[in-house]
N, CA and C of each residue as an Amber inpcrd file, in Angstrom:
protein
   264
  78.8770000  -1.3000000  89.7600000  79.5470000  -0.0510000  89.4360000
  78.5920000   0.9580000  88.8300000  77.4840000   1.1940000  89.4420000
  76.5020000   2.1350000  88.9440000  75.1370000   1.7530000  89.4490000
  74.1000000   2.2970000  88.7950000  72.7490000   1.9610000  89.2070000
  71.7810000   2.1820000  88.0720000  70.5650000   1.6440000  88.2530000
  69.5380000   1.8480000  87.2530000  68.9550000   3.2410000  87.4110000
  68.7290000   3.9520000  86.2850000  68.1040000   5.2630000  86.3890000
  66.6560000   5.1180000  86.8680000  66.1980000   6.0510000  87.6670000
  64.8250000   6.0030000  88.1890000  63.8260000   6.5760000  87.1930000
  64.2870000   7.4340000  86.3220000  63.4130000   8.0560000  85.3340000
  64.2490000   8.7940000  84.3090000  63.5860000   9.4600000  83.3680000
  64.3120000  10.1750000  82.3140000  65.2100000  11.2700000  82.8760000
  64.7750000  11.9330000  83.9520000  65.5870000  13.0010000  84.5330000
  66.8580000  12.4550000  85.1750000  66.8580000  11.1690000  85.4640000
  67.9850000  10.5200000  86.1370000  68.8910000   9.7740000  85.1390000
  68.5350000   9.8350000  83.8610000  69.2510000   9.0590000  82.8450000
  70.5470000   9.7530000  82.4280000  71.5910000   8.9600000  82.2610000
  72.8550000   9.4420000  81.7330000  72.9190000   9.0290000  80.2650000
  73.0550000   9.9960000  79.3860000  73.1500000   9.7260000  77.9490000
  74.6160000   9.4980000  77.6060000  74.8500000   8.6550000  76.5990000
  76.2430000   8.3860000  76.2330000  76.3950000   8.1320000  74.7420000
  77.6440000   8.1500000  74.3110000  78.0140000   7.8820000  72.9190000
  78.8250000   6.5990000  72.8020000  78.6860000   5.7030000  73.7470000
  79.5300000   4.5090000  73.7530000  79.3590000   3.7000000  72.4690000
  78.1350000   3.4460000  72.0600000  77.9000000   2.6210000  70.8640000
  78.5150000   3.2640000  69.6220000  78.3660000   4.5780000  69.4860000
  78.9200000   5.2850000  68.3250000  80.4480000   5.2140000  68.3410000
  81.0250000   5.4560000  69.5000000  82.4840000   5.4150000  69.6170000
  83.0200000   4.0120000  69.3620000  82.3210000   3.0050000  69.8660000
  82.7660000   1.6250000  69.6240000  82.7140000   1.3010000  68.1390000
  81.6390000   1.7150000  67.4780000  81.4900000   1.4370000  66.0440000
  82.5730000   2.1380000  65.2300000  82.8090000   3.4200000  65.5450000
  83.8420000   4.1830000  64.8290000  85.2070000   3.5350000  64.9510000
  85.4890000   3.0150000  66.1420000  86.8270000   2.4660000  66.4140000
  86.8910000   0.9540000  66.2990000  85.7770000   0.3800000  65.8730000
  85.6870000  -1.0790000  65.6730000  86.1160000  -1.8550000  66.9200000
  85.5020000  -1.4750000  68.0400000  85.7740000  -2.1050000  69.3310000
  84.5190000  -2.8700000  69.7440000  84.6700000  -4.1250000  70.1130000
  83.5170000  -4.9080000  70.5590000  83.1690000  -4.5620000  72.0000000
  81.9630000  -4.9450000  72.4010000  81.5720000  -4.7570000  73.8030000
  82.5340000  -5.4940000  74.7230000  82.9170000  -6.6830000  74.3260000
  83.8240000  -7.4760000  75.1570000  85.1840000  -6.7950000  75.2990000
  85.7230000  -6.2640000  74.1990000  87.0180000  -5.5770000  74.2640000
  86.9550000  -4.3670000  75.1980000  85.8920000  -3.5750000  75.0720000
  85.7440000  -2.4160000  75.9440000  85.5680000  -2.8600000  77.3910000
  84.7130000  -3.8480000  77.6020000  84.4600000  -4.3440000  78.9590000
  85.7440000  -4.8470000  79.6120000  86.5130000  -5.6150000  78.8760000
  87.7850000  -6.1290000  79.4160000  88.7310000  -4.9820000  79.7740000
  88.7610000  -3.9580000  78.9360000  89.6770000  -2.8320000  79.1510000
  89.2980000  -2.0010000  80.3750000  87.9950000  -1.9350000  80.6920000
  87.5660000  -1.0890000  81.8120000  87.1610000  -1.9020000  83.0430000
  87.2560000  -3.2320000  82.9450000  87.0340000  -4.0820000  84.1100000
  85.5960000  -4.3760000  84.4760000  84.7220000  -4.5020000  83.4590000
  83.3280000  -4.8720000  83.7220000  82.9220000  -6.0280000  82.8060000
  81.7260000  -6.5540000  83.0180000  81.1770000  -7.6100000  82.1760000
  80.6540000  -6.9800000  80.8780000  80.7710000  -7.6550000  79.7470000
  80.2560000  -7.0880000  78.4860000  78.7800000  -6.6970000  78.5490000
  78.0110000  -7.4100000  79.3610000  76.5910000  -7.0850000  79.5010000
  76.4120000  -5.6810000  80.0940000  77.3260000  -5.2720000  80.9550000
  77.2680000  -3.9290000  81.5360000  77.3730000  -2.8630000  80.4450000
  78.2330000  -3.0940000  79.4730000  78.3780000  -2.1340000  78.3640000
  77.0550000  -2.0390000  77.6060000  76.4030000  -3.1630000  77.3750000
  75.0930000  -3.1610000  76.7220000  74.0570000  -2.3900000  77.5180000
  74.0410000  -2.5890000  78.8330000  73.1140000  -1.8420000  79.6870000
  73.3580000  -0.3390000  79.5920000  74.6220000   0.0530000  79.5890000
  74.9570000   1.4730000  79.4780000  74.4780000   2.0270000  78.1420000
  74.7540000   1.3130000  77.0640000  74.3920000   1.7820000  75.7260000
  72.8860000   1.9350000  75.5660000  72.1150000   1.0750000  76.2200000
  70.6550000   1.1360000  76.1180000  70.0270000   2.0810000  77.1430000
  70.8390000   2.6890000  77.9920000  70.3200000   3.6010000  78.9970000
  69.6440000   2.9130000  80.1630000  69.9130000   1.6100000  80.3350000
  69.3050000   0.8500000  81.4160000  70.1250000   0.9200000  82.6990000
  71.2660000   1.5650000  82.6250000  72.2140000   1.5730000  83.7300000
  73.0120000   2.8610000  83.6640000  73.1960000   3.5050000  84.7980000
  74.0420000   4.7060000  84.8630000  75.3930000   4.3100000  85.4180000
  76.4680000   4.7320000  84.7810000  77.7930000   4.3240000  85.2530000
  78.1850000   5.0300000  86.5430000  79.0080000   4.3640000  87.3220000
  79.6340000   5.0480000  88.4510000  80.6040000   6.0770000  87.8750000
  81.0410000   6.9880000  88.7020000  82.0180000   7.9810000  88.2530000
  83.2950000   7.3020000  87.7890000  83.7420000   6.3080000  88.5280000
  84.9800000   5.5960000  88.1660000  84.8260000   4.9210000  86.8020000
  83.6990000   4.2550000  86.5750000  83.4920000   3.5780000  85.2960000
  83.4090000   4.5950000  84.1580000  82.7030000   5.7000000  84.3580000
  82.6090000   6.7300000  83.3210000  84.0000000   7.2680000  82.9640000
  84.8160000   7.4920000  83.9730000  86.1740000   7.9860000  83.7190000
  87.0220000   6.9450000  83.0040000  86.8760000   5.6830000  83.3610000
  87.6350000   4.6290000  82.6700000  87.2440000   4.5260000  81.2070000
  85.9480000   4.6160000  80.9320000  85.4730000   4.5340000  79.5470000
  85.9800000   5.7380000  78.7520000  85.8930000   6.9240000  79.3280000
  86.3920000   8.1280000  78.6460000  87.8890000   8.0030000  78.3700000
  88.6390000   7.5050000  79.3410000  90.0850000   7.3310000  79.1570000
  90.3620000   6.3080000  78.0540000  89.5780000   5.2300000  78.0050000
  89.7580000   4.2200000  76.9580000  89.6430000   4.8580000  75.5710000
  88.6510000   5.7520000  75.3990000  88.4500000   6.4100000  74.1050000
  89.3100000   7.6620000  73.9390000  90.1010000   7.9930000  74.9570000
  90.9780000   9.1640000  74.9310000  90.1810000  10.4410000  74.6740000
  89.0620000  10.5630000  75.4060000  88.1910000  11.7270000  75.2820000
  87.8490000  12.2510000  76.6720000  87.5000000  13.5300000  76.7770000
  87.0140000  14.0240000  78.0620000  85.6820000  13.3430000  78.3910000
  85.4210000  13.1400000  79.6530000  84.2170000  12.4200000  80.0640000
  82.9520000  13.0820000  79.5110000  82.9370000  14.4090000  79.4040000
  81.7410000  15.0870000  78.9060000  81.5370000  14.8930000  77.3990000
  82.5200000  14.3930000  76.6870000  82.3420000  14.0560000  75.2710000
  81.6810000  12.6890000  75.1100000  81.7160000  11.8840000  76.1650000
  81.1510000  10.5340000  76.1270000  79.8150000  10.4750000  76.8640000
  79.6790000  11.2110000  77.9590000  78.4930000  11.1500000  78.8160000
  77.8990000  12.5370000  79.0200000  76.5680000  12.5750000  79.2090000
  75.8800000  13.8340000  79.4670000  74.5660000  13.5630000  80.1840000
  74.1090000  14.5430000  80.9570000  72.7820000  14.4570000  81.5600000
  71.7010000  14.8500000  80.5550000  72.0890000  15.5550000  79.5030000
  71.1720000  15.9550000  78.4350000  71.4290000  15.0760000  77.2130000
  70.3990000  14.8670000  76.3870000  70.6260000  14.0930000  75.1630000
  71.7740000  14.7000000  74.3560000  72.6280000  13.8600000  73.8480000
  73.7900000  14.3190000  73.0870000  73.4300000  14.4820000  71.6140000
  73.8570000  15.5880000  70.9950000  73.6260000  15.7350000  69.5560000
  74.5070000  14.7470000  68.7970000  74.1250000  14.4650000  67.5750000
  74.9540000  13.6030000  66.7400000  76.3270000  14.2450000  66.5860000
  77.3570000  13.4440000  66.5390000  78.7210000  13.9700000  66.4330000
  78.8850000  14.8080000  65.1710000  78.2870000  14.3860000  64.0810000
  78.3710000  15.1470000  62.8350000  77.7880000  16.5350000  62.9750000
  76.6590000  16.6650000  63.6700000  76.0380000  17.9750000  63.8950000
  76.9440000  18.8720000  64.7120000  77.5780000  18.2950000  65.7070000
  78.4750000  19.0540000  66.5680000  79.6780000  19.5850000  65.7740000
  80.2320000  18.7540000  64.9190000  81.3850000  19.1680000  64.1140000
  81.0100000  20.2550000  63.1120000  79.8300000  20.1290000  62.5210000
  79.3790000  21.1550000  61.5820000  79.2280000  22.4990000  62.2750000
  78.6720000  22.5070000  63.4750000  78.4740000  23.7330000  64.2250000
  79.8100000  24.3970000  64.5500000  80.8160000  23.6170000  64.8620000
  82.1320000  24.1500000  65.2110000  82.8290000  24.7750000  63.9980000
  82.5480000  24.2350000  62.8130000  83.2300000  24.7010000  61.6020000
  82.5450000  25.8930000  60.9680000  81.4370000  26.3260000  61.4990000
  80.7140000  27.4510000  60.9010000  81.1240000  28.7700000  61.5070000
């Protein structure tokens, strides 16, 4: 359900680890909910694997967030920085 990135320009950045930690969700719980092996979640978190569109949408739906809040082609700013910018 995806592929290995060929280089930095091909890498999909994500907030999966941060979201899992905030919500106290294990890799196994997330993997079971979206229909993949827990190792796949680890690959995604480490940037060793780019999700398919279907998998990205399932993960975003699991966290009840828009897909662009979870995944990006550009490095994602820390969530705290983003919230501070919005409140200014």
